[in-house]
One Martini backbone bead per residue (centre of mass of N, CA, C, O) as a GRO file, in nm:
protein
  261
    1MET     BB    1   7.146   6.023  -3.957
    2PRO     BB    2   7.025   5.767  -3.814
    3LYS     BB    3   7.141   5.505  -3.607
    4LEU     BB    4   7.119   5.171  -3.654
    5ALA     BB    5   7.013   4.901  -3.427
    6ALA     BB    6   7.028   4.572  -3.373
    7ASN     BB    7   6.807   4.358  -3.207
    8LEU     BB    8   6.919   4.037  -3.102
    9SER     BB    9   6.642   3.966  -2.932
   10TRP     BB   10   6.436   4.006  -3.198
   11ILE     BB   11   6.626   3.973  -3.428
   12TYR     BB   12   6.754   3.695  -3.581
   13GLN     BB   13   6.599   3.411  -3.494
   14GLU     BB   14   6.717   3.211  -3.724
   15VAL     BB   15   6.969   3.231  -3.536
   16PRO     BB   16   7.204   3.203  -3.334
   17PHE     BB   17   7.324   3.429  -3.133
   18LEU     BB   18   7.636   3.451  -3.238
   19GLN     BB   19   7.528   3.479  -3.550
   20ARG     BB   20   7.387   3.770  -3.546
   21PHE     BB   21   7.624   3.958  -3.593
   22GLY     BB   22   7.691   3.874  -3.886
   23ALA     BB   23   7.408   3.925  -4.001
   24ALA     BB   24   7.401   4.230  -3.944
   25ALA     BB   25   7.656   4.305  -4.103
   26GLU     BB   26   7.553   4.204  -4.383
   27HIS     BB   27   7.318   4.440  -4.375
   28GLY     BB   28   7.490   4.711  -4.246
   29PHE     BB   29   7.542   4.709  -3.962
   30LYS     BB   30   7.723   4.893  -3.684
   31ALA     BB   31   7.499   4.806  -3.461
   32VAL     BB   32   7.404   4.673  -3.134
   33GLU     BB   33   7.151   4.513  -2.933
   34ILE     BB   34   7.063   4.384  -2.595
   35LEU     BB   35   6.905   4.276  -2.345
   36PHE     BB   36   7.072   3.990  -2.257
   37PRO     BB   37   7.417   3.881  -2.260
   38TYR     BB   38   7.449   3.637  -2.034
   39GLU     BB   39   7.440   3.368  -2.220
   40ALA     BB   40   7.726   3.476  -2.277
   41PRO     BB   41   8.036   3.535  -2.289
   42ALA     BB   42   8.191   3.830  -2.316
   43ALA     BB   43   8.428   3.736  -2.501
   44ASP     BB   44   8.251   3.623  -2.729
   45ILE     BB   45   8.108   3.886  -2.803
   46ALA     BB   46   8.359   4.058  -2.852
   47ALA     BB   47   8.456   3.889  -3.093
   48GLU     BB   48   8.214   3.952  -3.276
   49LEU     BB   49   8.242   4.255  -3.280
   50LYS     BB   50   8.528   4.263  -3.396
   51LYS     BB   51   8.486   4.086  -3.652
   52HIS     BB   52   8.227   4.294  -3.749
   53LYS     BB   53   8.249   4.593  -3.665
   54LEU     BB   54   8.089   4.642  -3.387
   55THR     BB   55   7.858   4.810  -3.179
   56GLN     BB   56   7.768   4.832  -2.844
   57ALA     BB   57   7.493   5.020  -2.754
   58LEU     BB   58   7.310   4.811  -2.566
   59PHE     BB   59   7.204   4.709  -2.231
   60ASN     BB   60   7.088   4.520  -1.968
   61LEU     BB   61   7.026   4.451  -1.674
   62PRO     BB   62   6.965   4.225  -1.478
   63PRO     BB   63   6.617   4.107  -1.398
   64GLY     BB   64   6.643   3.848  -1.249
   65ASP     BB   65   6.370   3.625  -1.244
   66ALA     BB   66   6.231   3.553  -1.538
   67SER     BB   67   6.058   3.289  -1.467
   68LYS     BB   68   5.888   3.497  -1.261
   69GLY     BB   69   5.861   3.790  -1.411
   70GLU     BB   70   6.110   3.955  -1.389
   71ARG     BB   71   6.186   4.334  -1.447
   72GLY     BB   72   6.377   4.394  -1.223
   73LEU     BB   73   6.530   4.560  -0.909
   74ALA     BB   74   6.546   4.877  -0.838
   75ALA     BB   75   6.225   4.892  -0.697
   76LEU     BB   76   6.297   4.663  -0.470
   77PRO     BB   77   6.239   4.598  -0.166
   78GLY     BB   78   6.514   4.405  -0.033
   79ARG     BB   79   6.710   4.396  -0.323
   80GLU     BB   80   6.975   4.567  -0.316
   81ALA     BB   81   7.202   4.347  -0.335
   82GLU     BB   82   7.104   4.242  -0.615
   83PHE     BB   83   7.140   4.506  -0.765
   84ALA     BB   84   7.441   4.540  -0.719
   85ALA     BB   85   7.520   4.275  -0.862
   86ALA     BB   86   7.399   4.351  -1.134
   87LEU     BB   87   7.574   4.594  -1.184
   88ASP     BB   88   7.845   4.452  -1.178
   89LYS     BB   89   7.786   4.266  -1.420
   90ALA     BB   90   7.731   4.488  -1.624
   91LEU     BB   91   8.009   4.628  -1.599
   92ASP     BB   92   8.178   4.395  -1.692
   93TYR     BB   93   8.049   4.376  -1.974
   94ALA     BB   94   8.095   4.668  -2.063
   95LYS     BB   95   8.403   4.656  -2.067
   96VAL     BB   96   8.438   4.423  -2.279
   97LEU     BB   97   8.221   4.563  -2.497
   98GLU     BB   98   8.228   4.876  -2.500
   99CYS     BB   99   7.977   4.988  -2.341
  100ARG     BB  100   7.795   5.310  -2.281
  101THR     BB  101   7.491   5.176  -2.239
  102LEU     BB  102   7.254   5.138  -1.963
  103HIS     BB  103   6.975   4.954  -1.860
  104ILE     BB  104   6.740   5.025  -1.599
  105MET     BB  105   6.530   4.818  -1.437
  106SER     BB  106   6.272   4.847  -1.207
  107GLY     BB  107   5.999   4.668  -1.210
  108MET     BB  108   5.746   4.507  -1.035
  109ILE     BB  109   5.417   4.527  -0.920
  110ALA     BB  110   5.301   4.393  -0.659
  111PRO     BB  111   5.061   4.281  -0.486
  112GLY     BB  112   5.034   4.526  -0.237
  113ALA     BB  113   5.234   4.726  -0.289
  114ASP     BB  114   5.461   4.986  -0.198
  115VAL     BB  115   5.503   5.248  -0.403
  116LYS     BB  116   5.664   5.446  -0.230
  117ALA     BB  117   5.888   5.245  -0.159
  118MET     BB  118   5.977   5.199  -0.448
  119HIS     BB  119   6.061   5.478  -0.507
  120ARG     BB  120   6.280   5.506  -0.290
  121THR     BB  121   6.450   5.269  -0.389
  122PHE     BB  122   6.503   5.369  -0.671
  123ILE     BB  123   6.653   5.624  -0.598
  124SER     BB  124   6.877   5.491  -0.426
  125ASN     BB  125   6.988   5.301  -0.653
  126LEU     BB  126   7.045   5.526  -0.860
  127LYS     BB  127   7.250   5.682  -0.694
  128MET     BB  128   7.449   5.456  -0.669
  129ALA     BB  129   7.495   5.404  -0.974
  130CYS     BB  130   7.587   5.693  -1.038
  131ASP     BB  131   7.831   5.695  -0.853
  132ARG     BB  132   7.976   5.448  -0.985
  133THR     BB  133   7.954   5.604  -1.298
  134ALA     BB  134   8.056   5.907  -1.308
  135LYS     BB  135   8.369   5.825  -1.436
  136SER     BB  136   8.310   5.610  -1.691
  137GLY     BB  137   8.117   5.708  -1.950
  138ILE     BB  138   7.843   5.614  -1.859
  139THR     BB  139   7.508   5.560  -1.954
  140LEU     BB  140   7.200   5.586  -1.793
  141VAL     BB  141   6.880   5.424  -1.843
  142LEU     BB  142   6.521   5.496  -1.875
  143GLU     BB  143   6.207   5.301  -1.930
  144PRO     BB  144   5.903   5.328  -2.054
  145ILE     BB  145   5.638   5.081  -2.004
  146ASN     BB  146   5.372   4.938  -2.106
  147HIS     BB  147   5.062   4.786  -1.970
  148ARG     BB  148   4.987   4.594  -2.202
  149ASP     BB  149   5.255   4.422  -2.216
  150ILE     BB  150   5.343   4.517  -1.897
  151PRO     BB  151   5.187   4.466  -1.635
  152GLY     BB  152   5.316   4.661  -1.363
  153TYR     BB  153   5.523   4.843  -1.445
  154PHE     BB  154   5.673   5.096  -1.289
  155THR     BB  155   5.775   5.239  -1.557
  156ASN     BB  156   5.526   5.404  -1.773
  157THR     BB  157   5.614   5.716  -1.795
  158THR     BB  158   5.775   6.002  -1.886
  159GLY     BB  159   5.702   6.164  -1.635
  160GLN     BB  160   5.811   5.966  -1.424
  161VAL     BB  161   6.103   5.971  -1.527
  162GLU     BB  162   6.156   6.267  -1.493
  163GLN     BB  163   6.119   6.276  -1.189
  164ILE     BB  164   6.339   6.077  -1.117
  165MET     BB  165   6.573   6.231  -1.249
  166SER     BB  166   6.542   6.479  -1.073
  167GLU     BB  167   6.593   6.342  -0.799
  168VAL     BB  168   6.879   6.233  -0.863
  169GLY     BB  169   7.073   6.439  -1.038
  170ALA     BB  170   7.216   6.303  -1.293
  171PRO     BB  171   7.371   6.364  -1.600
  172HIS     BB  172   7.389   6.029  -1.680
  173LEU     BB  173   7.078   6.029  -1.658
  174LYS     BB  174   6.847   5.890  -1.891
  175LEU     BB  175   6.648   5.845  -2.173
  176GLN     BB  176   6.454   5.572  -2.302
  177LEU     BB  177   6.298   5.605  -2.618
  178ASP     BB  178   6.007   5.431  -2.682
  179LEU     BB  179   5.780   5.468  -2.937
  180TYR     BB  180   5.593   5.235  -2.892
  181HIS     BB  181   5.524   5.285  -2.592
  182MET     BB  182   5.431   5.583  -2.621
  183GLN     BB  183   5.190   5.529  -2.805
  184VAL     BB  184   5.027   5.352  -2.609
  185THR     BB  185   5.030   5.562  -2.353
  186GLU     BB  186   5.044   5.884  -2.501
  187GLY     BB  187   5.139   5.992  -2.760
  188ASP     BB  188   5.225   6.262  -2.929
  189LEU     BB  189   5.518   6.215  -3.056
  190THR     BB  190   5.649   6.467  -3.170
  191LYS     BB  191   5.615   6.658  -2.918
  192ARG     BB  192   5.762   6.465  -2.724
  193ILE     BB  193   6.030   6.449  -2.862
  194GLU     BB  194   6.095   6.749  -2.848
  195ARG     BB  195   6.078   6.778  -2.533
  196LEU     BB  196   6.277   6.508  -2.466
  197PHE     BB  197   6.547   6.545  -2.619
  198PRO     BB  198   6.754   6.650  -2.390
  199ILE     BB  199   6.710   6.349  -2.227
  200THR     BB  200   6.797   6.175  -2.469
  201ALA     BB  201   7.002   5.864  -2.546
  202HIS     BB  202   6.776   5.655  -2.647
  203VAL     BB  203   6.623   5.467  -2.922
  204GLN     BB  204   6.305   5.301  -3.005
  205ILE     BB  205   6.146   5.075  -3.248
  206ALA     BB  206   5.796   4.999  -3.350
  207GLY     BB  207   5.514   4.881  -3.464
  208ASN     BB  208   5.183   4.980  -3.457
  209PRO     BB  209   5.039   4.741  -3.237
  210ASP     BB  210   5.235   4.460  -3.308
  211ARG     BB  211   5.559   4.488  -3.324
  212ASN     BB  212   5.663   4.544  -3.592
  213GLU     BB  213   5.759   4.701  -3.834
  214PRO     BB  214   5.794   5.056  -3.859
  215ASP     BB  215   5.617   5.053  -4.149
  216ILE     BB  216   5.387   4.939  -3.958
  217GLY     BB  217   5.089   5.101  -3.902
  218GLU     BB  218   4.971   5.389  -3.704
  219ALA     BB  219   5.280   5.483  -3.700
  220ASN     BB  220   5.526   5.715  -3.832
  221HIS     BB  221   5.847   5.626  -3.795
  222LEU     BB  222   5.990   5.758  -4.042
  223TYR     BB  223   5.913   6.041  -3.963
  224LEU     BB  224   6.046   6.033  -3.680
  225LEU     BB  225   6.335   6.004  -3.786
  226ASP     BB  226   6.330   6.287  -3.908
  227VAL     BB  227   6.290   6.438  -3.646
  228LEU     BB  228   6.553   6.349  -3.516
  229ASP     BB  229   6.734   6.468  -3.737
  230ARG     BB  230   6.643   6.764  -3.698
  231LEU     BB  231   6.740   6.772  -3.393
  232GLY     BB  232   7.030   6.605  -3.381
  233TYR     BB  233   7.054   6.310  -3.345
  234GLN     BB  234   7.340   6.084  -3.226
  235GLY     BB  235   7.223   5.829  -3.165
  236TYR     BB  236   7.055   5.535  -3.130
  237VAL     BB  237   6.835   5.301  -3.312
  238GLY     BB  238   6.641   5.054  -3.200
  239LEU     BB  239   6.536   4.733  -3.328
  240GLU     BB  240   6.232   4.638  -3.147
  241TYR     BB  241   6.112   4.374  -3.325
  242LYS     BB  242   5.876   4.168  -3.500
  243PRO     BB  243   5.894   3.992  -3.756
  244LYS     BB  244   5.651   3.907  -3.985
  245THR     BB  245   5.872   3.713  -4.108
  246THR     BB  246   6.163   3.803  -4.193
  247THR     BB  247   6.429   3.989  -4.145
  248ALA     BB  248   6.505   4.057  -4.437
  249ALA     BB  249   6.219   4.137  -4.544
  250GLY     BB  250   6.192   4.364  -4.303
  251LEU     BB  251   6.437   4.569  -4.433
  252ARG     BB  252   6.342   4.748  -4.677
  253TRP     BB  253   6.288   5.025  -4.529
  254ALA     BB  254   6.624   5.071  -4.463
  255ALA     BB  255   6.780   5.167  -4.716
  256LYS     BB  256   6.821   5.480  -4.642
  257TYR     BB  257   7.020   5.355  -4.393
  258SER     BB  258   7.220   5.135  -4.525
  259ILE     BB  259   7.023   4.885  -4.544
  260LYS     BB  260   7.015   4.550  -4.641
  261ALA     BB  261   6.797   4.276  -4.745
   0.00000   0.00000   0.00000
């Protein structure tokens, strides 16, 4: 049965950040994920994880200047030193939090940008990151993000990410398969999950089209969780959605996965 991870950057917004770990544990979660944990000292987060017997399933590298709309640095020519520093910071947090999966965000395509140069930069930075982590036991993941929600994000489709992974050629560089994004951009979810399963290391879900609970909307994500189960998926499934009302009320669908509302 898929292991659900509460995304503490999306749900449990009713309470301050460090209190969300306890809230997730009270509902039965055994794992959490965070977009960017850097708002709190790593030691403070580690203490919450230990206190509530939680696994840190995933977090992202620093995105750059979020106030300016930056969504990652890895594909931005001329920002290589900043990307290396972001990787260092993420690895420091990963060691303290005992997190084994890190998401590398590619970044935004600026008006007039040289997309081919961005691709070359992305490949170079990913090769460096993979070399740095080759013996660490850490899995690095890339996520295609739809252009409706984030117009201009560099990695937009699963096919593009597959090509990038092939060029980098590192066995611990994998796909972060967000089914919400894939439904917006590509559809045909079951067949794509089956085809992409061998390169998938982490999954995220949210209901389409409004990114609420996964039992709401046009795509049957509960059926897709059964597809993952049939395929033998052993990783985590991150709940990266906006609760329609409260977090607790929106967890009723998860009872079969040992999560209590």
